[in-house]
ZAZAVO-754795 format. One record per residue (C-alpha): x, y, z. Coordinates in steps of 0.25 Angstrom, whole numbers. Layout:
N
<rec x="X" y="Y" z="Z"/>
...
***
This chain:
59
<rec x="0" y="0" z="0"/>
<rec x="6" y="14" z="-4"/>
<rec x="10" y="23" z="8"/>
<rec x="8" y="36" z="0"/>
<rec x="0" y="42" z="-10"/>
<rec x="8" y="49" z="-21"/>
<rec x="4" y="57" z="-33"/>
<rec x="11" y="64" z="-44"/>
<rec x="8" y="74" z="-55"/>
<rec x="4" y="67" z="-68"/>
<rec x="11" y="78" z="-76"/>
<rec x="23" y="80" z="-66"/>
<rec x="16" y="91" z="-57"/>
<rec x="3" y="88" z="-49"/>
<rec x="-10" y="95" z="-53"/>
<rec x="-20" y="99" z="-43"/>
<rec x="-29" y="87" z="-47"/>
<rec x="-18" y="77" z="-45"/>
<rec x="-15" y="83" z="-31"/>
<rec x="-30" y="82" z="-28"/>
<rec x="-31" y="68" z="-32"/>
<rec x="-19" y="65" z="-23"/>
<rec x="-26" y="71" z="-11"/>
<rec x="-39" y="63" z="-14"/>
<rec x="-31" y="50" z="-15"/>
<rec x="-24" y="53" z="-2"/>
<rec x="-37" y="56" z="5"/>
<rec x="-44" y="44" z="-1"/>
<rec x="-32" y="35" z="5"/>
<rec x="-35" y="41" z="19"/>
<rec x="-23" y="50" z="20"/>
<rec x="-26" y="61" z="31"/>
<rec x="-27" y="75" z="26"/>
<rec x="-16" y="79" z="35"/>
<rec x="-5" y="70" z="29"/>
<rec x="7" y="77" z="23"/>
<rec x="8" y="76" z="8"/>
<rec x="22" y="75" z="1"/>
<rec x="24" y="82" z="-12"/>
<rec x="35" y="82" z="-22"/>
<rec x="36" y="96" z="-29"/>
<rec x="43" y="100" z="-42"/>
<rec x="53" y="112" z="-42"/>
<rec x="42" y="121" z="-46"/>
<rec x="34" y="117" z="-34"/>
<rec x="23" y="108" z="-41"/>
<rec x="19" y="95" z="-35"/>
<rec x="25" y="83" z="-42"/>
<rec x="21" y="72" z="-32"/>
<rec x="13" y="71" z="-19"/>
<rec x="12" y="59" z="-9"/>
<rec x="5" y="57" z="4"/>
<rec x="7" y="45" z="14"/>
<rec x="-5" y="36" z="17"/>
<rec x="-1" y="34" z="31"/>
<rec x="6" y="43" z="42"/>
<rec x="17" y="32" z="43"/>
<rec x="21" y="36" z="29"/>
<rec x="22" y="51" z="31"/>
***
């Protein structure tokens, strides 16, 4: 079973729709809304990848 949910932008940088789908998937998986999100950013500050741990043990 995966310990994190991870999402990347289909065309390099994430769109708002892709980010919203990531949040929806995390909430459906039962991830608490106060859990920290990790993000990888491009040099221009755009989001390339986000991930969130499914359990507090994996934070």
